[in-house]
LUMZAKE-275406 format. One line per 10 residues: their letters; for each residue x, y, z of N, C-alpha, C, O. Coordinates in nm, 3 decimals, always signed. Layout:
<rs>
A> X Y Z X Y Z X Y Z X Y Z ~ ... .
</rs>
This chain:
<rs>
MPLLALTGGI> -1.293 -1.106 +1.006 -1.223 -1.064 +0.886 -1.154 -0.929 +0.908 -1.189 -0.830 +0.844 ~ -1.056 -0.926 +1.000 -0.990 -0.799 +1.025 -0.906 -0.752 +0.907 -0.843 -0.831 +0.837 ~ -0.906 -0.620 +0.888 -0.827 -0.555 +0.784 -0.733 -0.458 +0.854 -0.777 -0.361 +0.916 ~ -0.603 -0.485 +0.843 -0.502 -0.403 +0.908 -0.425 -0.323 +0.804 -0.397 -0.372 +0.695 ~ -0.391 -0.201 +0.839 -0.296 -0.123 +0.760 -0.163 -0.126 +0.834 -0.157 -0.095 +0.953 ~ -0.058 -0.164 +0.764 +0.077 -0.168 +0.820 +0.160 -0.064 +0.746 +0.177 -0.073 +0.624 ~ +0.211 +0.033 +0.818 +0.286 +0.140 +0.754 +0.412 +0.169 +0.833 +0.433 +0.117 +0.942 ~ +0.495 +0.254 +0.775 +0.620 +0.292 +0.838 +0.706 +0.363 +0.736 +0.692 +0.340 +0.615 ~ +0.793 +0.448 +0.782 +0.883 +0.517 +0.692 +0.984 +0.422 +0.630 +0.996 +0.307 +0.672 ~ +1.056 +0.471 +0.531 +1.158 +0.390 +0.466 +1.258 +0.340 +0.569 +1.304 +0.415 +0.655 .
ASGKSTIASL> +1.292 +0.211 +0.560 +1.389 +0.145 +0.648 +1.342 +0.137 +0.793 +1.424 +0.133 +0.886 ~ +1.210 +0.136 +0.812 +1.155 +0.127 +0.947 +1.136 -0.017 +0.994 +1.105 -0.040 +1.111 ~ +1.154 -0.114 +0.905 +1.132 -0.254 +0.942 +0.993 -0.304 +0.906 +0.954 -0.413 +0.949 ~ +0.921 -0.228 +0.829 +0.783 -0.263 +0.792 +0.777 -0.396 +0.716 +0.690 -0.479 +0.743 ~ +0.870 -0.415 +0.622 +0.867 -0.539 +0.543 +0.895 -0.661 +0.630 +0.839 -0.768 +0.607 ~ +0.981 -0.645 +0.730 +1.008 -0.754 +0.824 +0.880 -0.790 +0.900 +0.848 -0.908 +0.916 ~ +0.808 -0.689 +0.946 +0.684 -0.714 +1.018 +0.582 -0.782 +0.927 +0.512 -0.874 +0.969 ~ +0.572 -0.736 +0.802 +0.480 -0.799 +0.707 +0.513 -0.946 +0.689 +0.423 -1.030 +0.685 ~ +0.642 -0.979 +0.679 +0.683 -1.119 +0.663 +0.647 -1.201 +0.785 +0.604 -1.316 +0.772 ~ +0.665 -1.144 +0.904 +0.630 -1.216 +1.027 +0.480 -1.240 +1.036 +0.436 -1.346 +1.080 .
LAAHGAVVVD> +0.400 -1.141 +0.995 +0.254 -1.160 +0.995 +0.212 -1.264 +0.892 +0.123 -1.345 +0.917 ~ +0.276 -1.263 +0.776 +0.246 -1.364 +0.674 +0.278 -1.504 +0.726 +0.204 -1.599 +0.699 ~ +0.387 -1.516 +0.801 +0.423 -1.646 +0.858 +0.318 -1.695 +0.956 +0.300 -1.816 +0.973 ~ +0.247 -1.603 +1.021 +0.137 -1.640 +1.110 +0.012 -1.680 +1.032 -0.079 -1.742 +1.088 ~ +0.006 -1.646 +0.904 -0.110 -1.681 +0.823 -0.186 -1.565 +0.763 -0.288 -1.584 +0.697 ~ -0.137 -1.444 +0.786 -0.205 -1.328 +0.729 -0.190 -1.325 +0.577 -0.091 -1.373 +0.522 ~ -0.290 -1.268 +0.510 -0.281 -1.239 +0.367 -0.226 -1.098 +0.356 -0.290 -1.002 +0.399 ~ -0.107 -1.084 +0.297 -0.044 -0.953 +0.285 -0.066 -0.899 +0.145 -0.030 -0.962 +0.046 ~ -0.124 -0.781 +0.138 -0.141 -0.709 +0.012 -0.036 -0.599 +0.010 -0.039 -0.509 +0.094 ~ +0.056 -0.607 -0.085 +0.173 -0.521 -0.089 +0.148 -0.402 -0.181 +0.141 -0.418 -0.303 .
ADAIVREVQA> +0.135 -0.283 -0.122 +0.106 -0.163 -0.202 +0.218 -0.134 -0.301 +0.191 -0.092 -0.414 ~ +0.344 -0.155 -0.261 +0.456 -0.127 -0.352 +0.450 -0.216 -0.476 +0.478 -0.171 -0.587 ~ +0.413 -0.343 -0.456 +0.401 -0.433 -0.571 +0.289 -0.388 -0.663 +0.301 -0.396 -0.786 ~ +0.180 -0.340 -0.605 +0.068 -0.291 -0.686 +0.110 -0.164 -0.761 +0.070 -0.145 -0.876 ~ +0.188 -0.079 -0.697 +0.239 +0.041 -0.766 +0.315 +0.001 -0.891 +0.295 +0.059 -0.997 ~ +0.402 -0.098 -0.878 +0.480 -0.142 -0.994 +0.388 -0.196 -1.104 +0.412 -0.173 -1.223 ~ +0.284 -0.268 -1.064 +0.192 -0.324 -1.163 +0.113 -0.215 -1.235 +0.098 -0.221 -1.357 ~ +0.064 -0.116 -1.161 -0.018 -0.013 -1.227 +0.067 +0.082 -1.311 +0.015 +0.156 -1.393 ~ +0.200 +0.079 -1.290 +0.291 +0.161 -1.369 +0.361 +0.080 -1.478 +0.460 +0.125 -1.535 ~ +0.310 -0.039 -1.508 +0.373 -0.125 -1.608 +0.364 -0.061 -1.747 +0.274 +0.019 -1.773 .
PGSPVLAAIE> +0.456 -0.098 -1.837 +0.450 -0.045 -1.973 +0.312 -0.067 -2.035 +0.254 -0.176 -2.025 ~ +0.261 +0.036 -2.100 +0.130 +0.029 -2.165 +0.015 +0.066 -2.075 -0.099 +0.074 -2.122 ~ +0.040 +0.089 -1.946 -0.068 +0.120 -1.854 -0.109 +0.266 -1.865 -0.027 +0.351 -1.900 ~ -0.236 +0.297 -1.836 -0.279 +0.437 -1.835 -0.201 +0.522 -1.735 -0.174 +0.639 -1.760 ~ -0.163 +0.464 -1.622 -0.088 +0.540 -1.521 +0.049 +0.579 -1.575 +0.093 +0.692 -1.556 ~ +0.117 +0.486 -1.642 +0.250 +0.519 -1.696 +0.238 +0.627 -1.803 +0.322 +0.716 -1.811 ~ +0.135 +0.619 -1.885 +0.114 +0.722 -1.987 +0.094 +0.859 -1.922 +0.145 +0.960 -1.970 ~ +0.018 +0.861 -1.813 -0.006 +0.988 -1.742 +0.123 +1.041 -1.679 +0.146 +1.162 -1.678 ~ +0.207 +0.951 -1.626 +0.335 +0.993 -1.569 +0.424 +1.054 -1.678 +0.490 +1.155 -1.655 ~ +0.425 +0.992 -1.795 +0.507 +1.046 -1.905 +0.458 +1.184 -1.946 +0.539 +1.273 -1.972 .
REFGAEVIRP> +0.327 +1.202 -1.952 +0.274 +1.335 -1.987 +0.312 +1.440 -1.883 +0.343 +1.554 -1.917 ~ +0.309 +1.399 -1.757 +0.334 +1.495 -1.648 +0.482 +1.527 -1.632 +0.519 +1.642 -1.608 ~ +0.567 +1.425 -1.645 +0.709 +1.441 -1.609 +0.805 +1.435 -1.728 +0.924 +1.462 -1.713 ~ +0.755 +1.400 -1.847 +0.839 +1.401 -1.965 +0.889 +1.263 -2.004 +0.892 +1.170 -1.923 ~ +0.928 +1.252 -2.131 +0.973 +1.124 -2.186 +1.101 +1.075 -2.121 +1.133 +0.956 -2.131 ~ +1.174 +1.163 -2.054 +1.301 +1.124 -1.991 +1.281 +1.025 -1.877 +1.377 +0.960 -1.835 ~ +1.159 +1.012 -1.825 +1.136 +0.917 -1.715 +1.097 +0.779 -1.767 +1.065 +0.690 -1.688 ~ +1.098 +0.761 -1.899 +1.067 +0.631 -1.960 +1.195 +0.573 -2.019 +1.264 +0.640 -2.096 ~ +1.226 +0.449 -1.984 +1.345 +0.384 -2.037 +1.322 +0.343 -2.182 +1.208 +0.338 -2.227 ~ +1.431 +0.313 -2.256 +1.416 +0.271 -2.395 +1.327 +0.149 -2.415 +1.266 +0.132 -2.521 .
DGALDRAALG> +1.318 +0.062 -2.312 +1.232 -0.057 -2.323 +1.086 -0.028 -2.291 +1.003 -0.118 -2.291 ~ +1.055 +0.100 -2.263 +0.917 +0.138 -2.235 +0.877 +0.134 -2.089 +0.766 +0.172 -2.054 ~ +0.968 +0.088 -2.003 +0.938 +0.081 -1.860 +0.972 +0.214 -1.792 +1.046 +0.296 -1.846 ~ +0.916 +0.232 -1.674 +0.942 +0.352 -1.596 +1.087 +0.352 -1.548 +1.136 +0.251 -1.496 ~ +1.155 +0.464 -1.565 +1.289 +0.483 -1.509 +1.271 +0.542 -1.370 +1.258 +0.664 -1.354 ~ +1.269 +0.455 -1.269 +1.237 +0.499 -1.134 +1.340 +0.598 -1.079 +1.305 +0.690 -1.005 ~ +1.466 +0.578 -1.115 +1.569 +0.671 -1.066 +1.547 +0.810 -1.125 +1.558 +0.910 -1.055 ~ +1.517 +0.815 -1.253 +1.495 +0.946 -1.317 +1.372 +1.014 -1.259 +1.372 +1.135 -1.236 ~ +1.267 +0.936 -1.237 +1.146 +0.994 -1.177 +1.174 +1.039 -1.035 +1.133 +1.147 -0.993 ~ +1.245 +0.955 -0.960 +1.277 +0.988 -0.822 +1.354 +1.118 -0.811 +1.331 +1.198 -0.720 .
ARVFEHPERL> +1.447 +1.139 -0.903 +1.526 +1.262 -0.902 +1.439 +1.386 -0.921 +1.473 +1.494 -0.875 ~ +1.326 +1.370 -0.989 +1.237 +1.482 -1.015 +1.143 +1.512 -0.898 +1.091 +1.624 -0.887 ~ +1.119 +1.413 -0.811 +1.015 +1.433 -0.710 +1.063 +1.435 -0.565 +0.998 +1.498 -0.482 ~ +1.173 +1.368 -0.531 +1.197 +1.341 -0.390 +1.233 +1.463 -0.307 +1.213 +1.460 -0.186 ~ +1.283 +1.568 -0.366 +1.307 +1.690 -0.288 +1.215 +1.803 -0.333 +1.242 +1.921 -0.310 ~ +1.107 +1.765 -0.397 +1.013 +1.864 -0.451 +0.871 +1.823 -0.412 +0.805 +1.752 -0.488 ~ +0.824 +1.867 -0.297 +0.694 +1.821 -0.247 +0.579 +1.839 -0.344 +0.491 +1.754 -0.351 ~ +0.579 +1.947 -0.419 +0.468 +1.970 -0.513 +0.472 +1.870 -0.628 +0.368 +1.830 -0.680 ~ +0.593 +1.830 -0.670 +0.605 +1.730 -0.778 +0.567 +1.591 -0.725 +0.504 +1.512 -0.794 ~ +0.606 +1.564 -0.600 +0.568 +1.437 -0.539 +0.417 +1.428 -0.525 +0.358 +1.322 -0.549 .
AALNALVHPA> +0.354 +1.538 -0.486 +0.208 +1.539 -0.474 +0.142 +1.514 -0.610 +0.041 +1.444 -0.618 ~ +0.199 +1.570 -0.716 +0.145 +1.547 -0.850 +0.156 +1.400 -0.890 +0.064 +1.344 -0.948 ~ +0.270 +1.339 -0.857 +0.288 +1.197 -0.887 +0.187 +1.113 -0.808 +0.124 +1.023 -0.863 ~ +0.174 +1.142 -0.679 +0.081 +1.066 -0.595 -0.063 +1.077 -0.646 -0.139 +0.980 -0.639 ~ -0.100 +1.194 -0.697 -0.235 +1.212 -0.750 -0.261 +1.124 -0.871 -0.375 +1.086 -0.898 ~ -0.156 +1.092 -0.946 -0.170 +1.004 -1.062 -0.175 +0.856 -1.021 -0.248 +0.776 -1.079 ~ -0.096 +0.822 -0.920 -0.075 +0.681 -0.887 -0.172 +0.629 -0.782 -0.224 +0.518 -0.795 ~ -0.197 +0.708 -0.678 -0.274 +0.657 -0.563 -0.414 +0.607 -0.597 -0.452 +0.502 -0.546 ~ -0.492 +0.675 -0.681 -0.627 +0.622 -0.709 -0.624 +0.483 -0.772 -0.706 +0.398 -0.738 ~ -0.531 +0.459 -0.862 -0.521 +0.327 -0.926 -0.477 +0.221 -0.826 -0.527 +0.109 -0.827 .
VRGESERRFQ> -0.384 +0.258 -0.740 -0.337 +0.164 -0.638 -0.449 +0.133 -0.540 -0.467 +0.017 -0.501 ~ -0.523 +0.235 -0.499 -0.633 +0.215 -0.404 -0.738 +0.121 -0.462 -0.786 +0.031 -0.393 ~ -0.773 +0.143 -0.587 -0.875 +0.058 -0.650 -0.832 -0.087 -0.658 -0.911 -0.176 -0.627 ~ -0.708 -0.111 -0.699 -0.659 -0.249 -0.709 -0.643 -0.311 -0.570 -0.669 -0.430 -0.553 ~ -0.602 -0.232 -0.472 -0.589 -0.284 -0.335 -0.724 -0.330 -0.282 -0.735 -0.438 -0.224 ~ -0.824 -0.247 -0.301 -0.958 -0.283 -0.251 -1.010 -0.409 -0.319 -1.077 -0.491 -0.257 ~ -0.979 -0.424 -0.448 -1.020 -0.546 -0.518 -0.954 -0.669 -0.453 -1.018 -0.773 -0.438 ~ -0.827 -0.655 -0.415 -0.756 -0.768 -0.354 -0.806 -0.797 -0.213 -0.810 -0.913 -0.172 ~ -0.844 -0.693 -0.137 -0.903 -0.717 -0.005 -1.028 -0.802 -0.020 -1.046 -0.902 +0.050 ~ -1.116 -0.762 -0.111 -1.242 -0.833 -0.130 -1.217 -0.976 -0.177 -1.287 -1.069 -0.136 .
EAFAADPAAV> -1.119 -0.993 -0.263 -1.085 -1.127 -0.312 -1.039 -1.216 -0.197 -1.078 -1.333 -0.190 ~ -0.957 -1.162 -0.108 -0.907 -1.240 +0.006 -1.021 -1.279 +0.099 -1.027 -1.394 +0.144 ~ -1.111 -1.186 +0.128 -1.222 -1.216 +0.217 -1.323 -1.310 +0.153 -1.387 -1.389 +0.222 ~ -1.338 -1.301 +0.020 -1.427 -1.395 -0.049 -1.373 -1.537 -0.041 -1.449 -1.633 -0.027 ~ -1.241 -1.551 -0.048 -1.179 -1.683 -0.041 -1.183 -1.740 +0.100 -1.195 -1.861 +0.119 ~ -1.172 -1.651 +0.201 -1.173 -1.694 +0.340 -1.230 -1.580 +0.425 -1.158 -1.486 +0.458 ~ -1.358 -1.588 +0.460 -1.420 -1.480 +0.536 -1.352 -1.453 +0.671 -1.370 -1.346 +0.729 ~ -1.276 -1.548 +0.722 -1.207 -1.530 +0.850 -1.063 -1.482 +0.832 -0.988 -1.475 +0.929 ~ -1.024 -1.451 +0.710 -0.885 -1.412 +0.683 -0.846 -1.286 +0.760 -0.929 -1.199 +0.787 ~ -0.719 -1.278 +0.794 -0.658 -1.154 +0.844 -0.583 -1.094 +0.725 -0.487 -1.153 +0.675 .
VVYDVPLLAE> -0.627 -0.979 +0.680 -0.565 -0.914 +0.564 -0.484 -0.795 +0.612 -0.534 -0.709 +0.685 ~ -0.359 -0.790 +0.569 -0.267 -0.683 +0.607 -0.230 -0.605 +0.482 -0.176 -0.661 +0.387 ~ -0.258 -0.477 +0.484 -0.221 -0.390 +0.373 -0.087 -0.326 +0.406 -0.080 -0.237 +0.491 ~ +0.018 -0.371 +0.339 +0.154 -0.322 +0.358 +0.168 -0.197 +0.274 +0.188 -0.206 +0.152 ~ +0.159 -0.078 +0.337 +0.146 +0.047 +0.263 +0.236 +0.155 +0.323 +0.204 +0.213 +0.427 ~ +0.349 +0.181 +0.258 +0.441 +0.280 +0.315 +0.385 +0.420 +0.323 +0.420 +0.495 +0.415 ~ +0.298 +0.459 +0.231 +0.251 +0.597 +0.224 +0.109 +0.613 +0.279 +0.030 +0.690 +0.224 ~ +0.078 +0.542 +0.384 -0.058 +0.551 +0.440 -0.090 +0.694 +0.482 -0.198 +0.745 +0.453 ~ +0.002 +0.759 +0.551 -0.024 +0.894 +0.599 -0.042 +0.992 +0.484 -0.122 +1.085 +0.492 ~ +0.034 +0.970 +0.376 +0.025 +1.059 +0.260 -0.103 +1.036 +0.180 -0.159 +1.130 +0.123 .
ARGGDAWDLV> -0.150 +0.912 +0.177 -0.262 +0.877 +0.089 -0.392 +0.849 +0.163 -0.492 +0.812 +0.101 ~ -0.390 +0.867 +0.292 -0.505 +0.826 +0.374 -0.632 +0.894 +0.327 -0.637 +1.016 +0.311 ~ -0.736 +0.814 +0.307 -0.861 +0.870 +0.258 -0.981 +0.822 +0.337 -1.084 +0.791 +0.278 ~ -0.970 +0.816 +0.468 -1.083 +0.775 +0.550 -1.112 +0.627 +0.546 -1.225 +0.584 +0.565 ~ -1.007 +0.547 +0.521 -1.027 +0.403 +0.511 -1.066 +0.344 +0.647 -1.021 +0.390 +0.752 ~ -1.150 +0.241 +0.642 -1.202 +0.182 +0.765 -1.115 +0.063 +0.807 -1.156 -0.052 +0.796 ~ -0.993 +0.093 +0.856 -0.905 -0.012 +0.904 -0.950 -0.057 +1.042 -0.997 +0.023 +1.122 ~ -0.936 -0.186 +1.067 -0.961 -0.235 +1.202 -0.848 -0.197 +1.297 -0.870 -0.168 +1.414 ~ -0.727 -0.196 +1.244 -0.610 -0.150 +1.320 -0.511 -0.087 +1.224 -0.494 -0.133 +1.111 ~ -0.446 +0.018 +1.269 -0.331 +0.074 +1.196 -0.206 +0.042 +1.277 -0.193 +0.081 +1.393 .
VVAHAPAEQR> -0.115 -0.031 +1.214 +0.009 -0.073 +1.278 +0.123 +0.007 +1.217 +0.138 +0.011 +1.094 ~ +0.203 +0.071 +1.301 +0.314 +0.152 +1.252 +0.445 +0.090 +1.297 +0.469 +0.069 +1.416 ~ +0.531 +0.061 +1.199 +0.668 +0.020 +1.228 +0.748 +0.146 +1.255 +0.741 +0.243 +1.180 ~ +0.825 +0.144 +1.364 +0.895 +0.267 +1.401 +1.037 +0.240 +1.446 +1.064 +0.149 +1.524 ~ +1.127 +0.323 +1.394 +1.265 +0.330 +1.442 +1.309 +0.475 +1.427 +1.261 +0.543 +1.335 ~ +1.396 +0.524 +1.512 +1.440 +0.663 +1.501 +1.503 +0.693 +1.365 +1.561 +0.605 +1.302 ~ +1.491 +0.818 +1.322 +1.539 +0.856 +1.190 +1.687 +0.825 +1.172 +1.727 +0.779 +1.065 ~ +1.769 +0.848 +1.273 +1.913 +0.824 +1.258 +1.942 +0.675 +1.238 +2.033 +0.639 +1.163 ~ +1.865 +0.590 +1.303 +1.883 +0.447 +1.282 +1.841 +0.407 +1.141 +1.903 +0.320 +1.080 ~ +1.737 +0.470 +1.089 +1.692 +0.442 +0.953 +1.794 +0.491 +0.851 +1.816 +0.424 +0.750 .
VHRLVHERGM> +1.856 +0.606 +0.876 +1.965 +0.653 +0.789 +2.077 +0.549 +0.786 +2.127 +0.514 +0.679 ~ +2.115 +0.501 +0.904 +2.221 +0.400 +0.913 +2.185 +0.276 +0.832 +2.270 +0.223 +0.761 ~ +2.061 +0.229 +0.842 +2.019 +0.111 +0.765 +2.028 +0.137 +0.615 +2.075 +0.052 +0.540 ~ +1.982 +0.255 +0.572 +1.984 +0.286 +0.429 +2.126 +0.292 +0.376 +2.153 +0.247 +0.264 ~ +2.216 +0.347 +0.454 +2.355 +0.360 +0.410 +2.424 +0.224 +0.411 +2.491 +0.187 +0.314 ~ +2.407 +0.148 +0.520 +2.486 +0.025 +0.539 +2.420 -0.100 +0.482 +2.488 -0.198 +0.452 ~ +2.286 -0.098 +0.466 +2.218 -0.217 +0.413 +2.174 -0.198 +0.268 +2.162 -0.296 +0.194 ~ +2.149 -0.073 +0.226 +2.102 -0.049 +0.090 +2.198 +0.029 +0.004 +2.171 +0.054 -0.114 ~ +2.311 +0.069 +0.062 +2.415 +0.132 -0.017 +2.390 +0.276 -0.057 +2.455 +0.326 -0.149 ~ +2.298 +0.344 +0.009 +2.273 +0.484 -0.023 +2.381 +0.572 +0.038 +2.447 +0.533 +0.135 .
TDADARARIG> +2.399 +0.691 -0.019 +2.482 +0.791 +0.048 +2.403 +0.847 +0.165 +2.280 +0.837 +0.170 ~ +2.474 +0.906 +0.258 +2.408 +0.968 +0.372 +2.309 +1.074 +0.326 +2.198 +1.082 +0.377 ~ +2.350 +1.157 +0.228 +2.263 +1.265 +0.180 +2.138 +1.207 +0.113 +2.028 +1.259 +0.134 ~ +2.153 +1.102 +0.033 +2.037 +1.041 -0.033 +1.942 +0.980 +0.069 +1.820 +0.992 +0.057 ~ +1.999 +0.915 +0.170 +1.916 +0.854 +0.275 +1.834 +0.960 +0.346 +1.714 +0.942 +0.369 ~ +1.898 +1.071 +0.380 +1.826 +1.178 +0.450 +1.720 +1.242 +0.361 +1.614 +1.281 +0.408 ~ +1.750 +1.253 +0.231 +1.652 +1.310 +0.139 +1.530 +1.220 +0.127 +1.417 +1.268 +0.124 ~ +1.553 +1.089 +0.120 +1.440 +0.996 +0.109 +1.352 +1.002 +0.234 +1.230 +1.006 +0.225 ~ +1.415 +1.003 +0.351 +1.339 +1.012 +0.475 +1.266 +1.146 +0.481 +1.150 +1.152 +0.522 ~ +1.334 +1.252 +0.440 +1.274 +1.384 +0.443 +1.159 +1.403 +0.348 +1.077 +1.493 +0.367 .
SQVGDDERLA> +1.152 +1.319 +0.243 +1.043 +1.331 +0.145 +0.913 +1.270 +0.196 +0.807 +1.293 +0.139 ~ +0.922 +1.193 +0.304 +0.803 +1.129 +0.360 +0.752 +1.214 +0.477 +0.821 +1.302 +0.527 ~ +0.629 +1.184 +0.520 +0.576 +1.259 +0.634 +0.662 +1.230 +0.757 +0.732 +1.130 +0.763 ~ +0.655 +1.320 +0.855 +0.734 +1.304 +0.975 +0.682 +1.192 +1.064 +0.568 +1.147 +1.052 ~ +0.768 +1.148 +1.154 +0.732 +1.039 +1.245 +0.609 +1.074 +1.328 +0.523 +0.989 +1.350 ~ +0.600 +1.197 +1.375 +0.487 +1.235 +1.460 +0.355 +1.218 +1.388 +0.257 +1.170 +1.446 ~ +0.351 +1.257 +1.261 +0.228 +1.245 +1.184 +0.192 +1.099 +1.161 +0.075 +1.061 +1.168 ~ +0.293 +1.018 +1.134 +0.268 +0.875 +1.112 +0.224 +0.808 +1.241 +0.128 +0.730 +1.241 ~ +0.293 +0.838 +1.352 +0.259 +0.775 +1.480 +0.121 +0.817 +1.528 +0.056 +0.743 +1.602 ~ +0.076 +0.934 +1.487 -0.058 +0.980 +1.527 -0.168 +0.891 +1.469 -0.280 +0.889 +1.521 .
LADVVIDTAT> -0.138 +0.817 +1.363 -0.236 +0.726 +1.303 -0.241 +0.591 +1.374 -0.335 +0.513 +1.353 ~ -0.141 +0.562 +1.456 -0.119 +0.426 +1.504 -0.218 +0.382 +1.611 -0.245 +0.455 +1.706 ~ -0.270 +0.262 +1.592 -0.335 +0.190 +1.701 -0.233 +0.104 +1.774 -0.244 +0.082 +1.895 ~ -0.134 +0.056 +1.699 -0.027 -0.028 +1.753 +0.105 +0.021 +1.692 +0.113 +0.045 +1.572 ~ +0.207 +0.036 +1.777 +0.341 +0.071 +1.728 +0.432 -0.049 +1.755 +0.440 -0.098 +1.867 ~ +0.501 -0.094 +1.650 +0.602 -0.198 +1.664 +0.738 -0.129 +1.660 +0.775 -0.069 +1.560 ~ +0.810 -0.137 +1.771 +0.941 -0.074 +1.783 +1.046 -0.167 +1.722 +1.074 -0.274 +1.776 ~ +1.103 -0.124 +1.608 +1.203 -0.209 +1.540 +1.345 -0.163 +1.569 +1.440 -0.208 +1.505 ~ +1.361 -0.073 +1.665 +1.494 -0.024 +1.698 +1.568 -0.122 +1.788 +1.685 -0.101 +1.822 ~ +1.500 -0.229 +1.827 +1.558 -0.325 +1.919 +1.606 -0.448 +1.842 +1.638 -0.438 +1.723 .
TMDDTRAQVD> +1.609 -0.561 +1.907 +1.658 -0.683 +1.843 +1.549 -0.747 +1.757 +1.431 -0.717 +1.771 ~ +1.591 -0.836 +1.667 +1.496 -0.910 +1.586 +1.404 -0.994 +1.675 +1.285 -1.005 +1.647 ~ +1.459 -1.053 +1.779 +1.376 -1.135 +1.869 +1.269 -1.050 +1.936 +1.155 -1.095 +1.954 ~ +1.304 -0.928 +1.973 +1.206 -0.841 +2.037 +1.099 -0.798 +1.937 +0.980 -0.793 +1.971 ~ +1.140 -0.768 +1.815 +1.042 -0.733 +1.711 +0.947 -0.850 +1.688 +0.826 -0.830 +1.677 ~ +1.001 -0.970 +1.681 +0.918 -1.089 +1.661 +0.819 -1.107 +1.777 +0.703 -1.142 +1.755 ~ +0.864 -1.082 +1.899 +0.776 -1.095 +2.015 +0.663 -0.993 +2.010 +0.550 -1.024 +2.046 ~ +0.693 -0.872 +1.965 +0.589 -0.770 +1.951 +0.486 -0.812 +1.846 +0.365 -0.793 +1.865 ~ +0.533 -0.870 +1.735 +0.441 -0.916 +1.630 +0.357 -1.033 +1.681 +0.238 -1.043 +1.650 ~ +0.420 -1.121 +1.758 +0.344 -1.234 +1.815 +0.231 -1.182 +1.905 +0.119 -1.234 +1.901 .
RLWERITAG> +0.260 -1.080 +1.985 +0.156 -1.024 +2.072 +0.046 -0.958 +1.989 -0.072 -0.967 +2.024 ~ +0.083 -0.892 +1.881 -0.016 -0.832 +1.792 -0.105 -0.941 +1.732 -0.227 -0.924 +1.725 ~ -0.045 -1.050 +1.689 -0.124 -1.159 +1.629 -0.222 -1.217 +1.729 -0.337 -1.245 +1.695 ~ -0.178 -1.234 +1.851 -0.268 -1.283 +1.957 -0.385 -1.189 +1.977 -0.499 -1.232 +1.994 ~ -0.357 -1.059 +1.974 -0.463 -0.959 +1.990 -0.563 -0.968 +1.874 -0.684 -0.962 +1.895 ~ -0.512 -0.982 +1.753 -0.599 -0.984 +1.635 -0.689 -1.107 +1.636 -0.807 -1.098 +1.602 ~ -0.633 -1.220 +1.676 -0.705 -1.347 +1.663 -0.774 -1.390 +1.790 -0.838 -1.495 +1.792 ~ -0.764 -1.310 +1.896 -0.823 -1.350 +2.024 -0.975 -1.360 +2.017 -1.035 -1.442 +2.086 ~ -1.036 -1.276 +1.934 -1.182 -1.276 +1.928 -1.235 -1.382 +1.835 -1.356 -1.395 +1.819 .
</rs>
């Protein structure tokens, strides 16, 4: 019942790797999806965000205005830390519940925690492997601009708001290099799957 953490900076190819692992049969627990759930209208987390950051981060329909919140935190490390302190405990609790649910359903399951902010939120978790998706920062800027429509300045600000590559790579048991071709990325994931399931 291996439990893997899969992380990587924005536009590092992490979601592609998660999809490839899911195709092999892994159970993927998506931290970003859990973040959206714990911040849903009426949730205690959303109420705490409104108290901390103001009513301007709540849309008229009661949902979180992610752009407005992002503008308040992404170039302000202390504000980002305050947001993470509100969100991470709820996300961690729900994630752990889903890990246990997956292993209860299949004790031999391979569970992959798709978590972009592992380095920021790491709390001594007992991962069997930490897998880091990696591509150089300039290539990630290019992806954000050309695939997601960001401005160059916004792309650099988003990358700059996350921990540096060196800190993220220091956590890695396995690095998947996504700066190459899709076929090469797939081959690296195939080798990882063989390693995980060999025992």
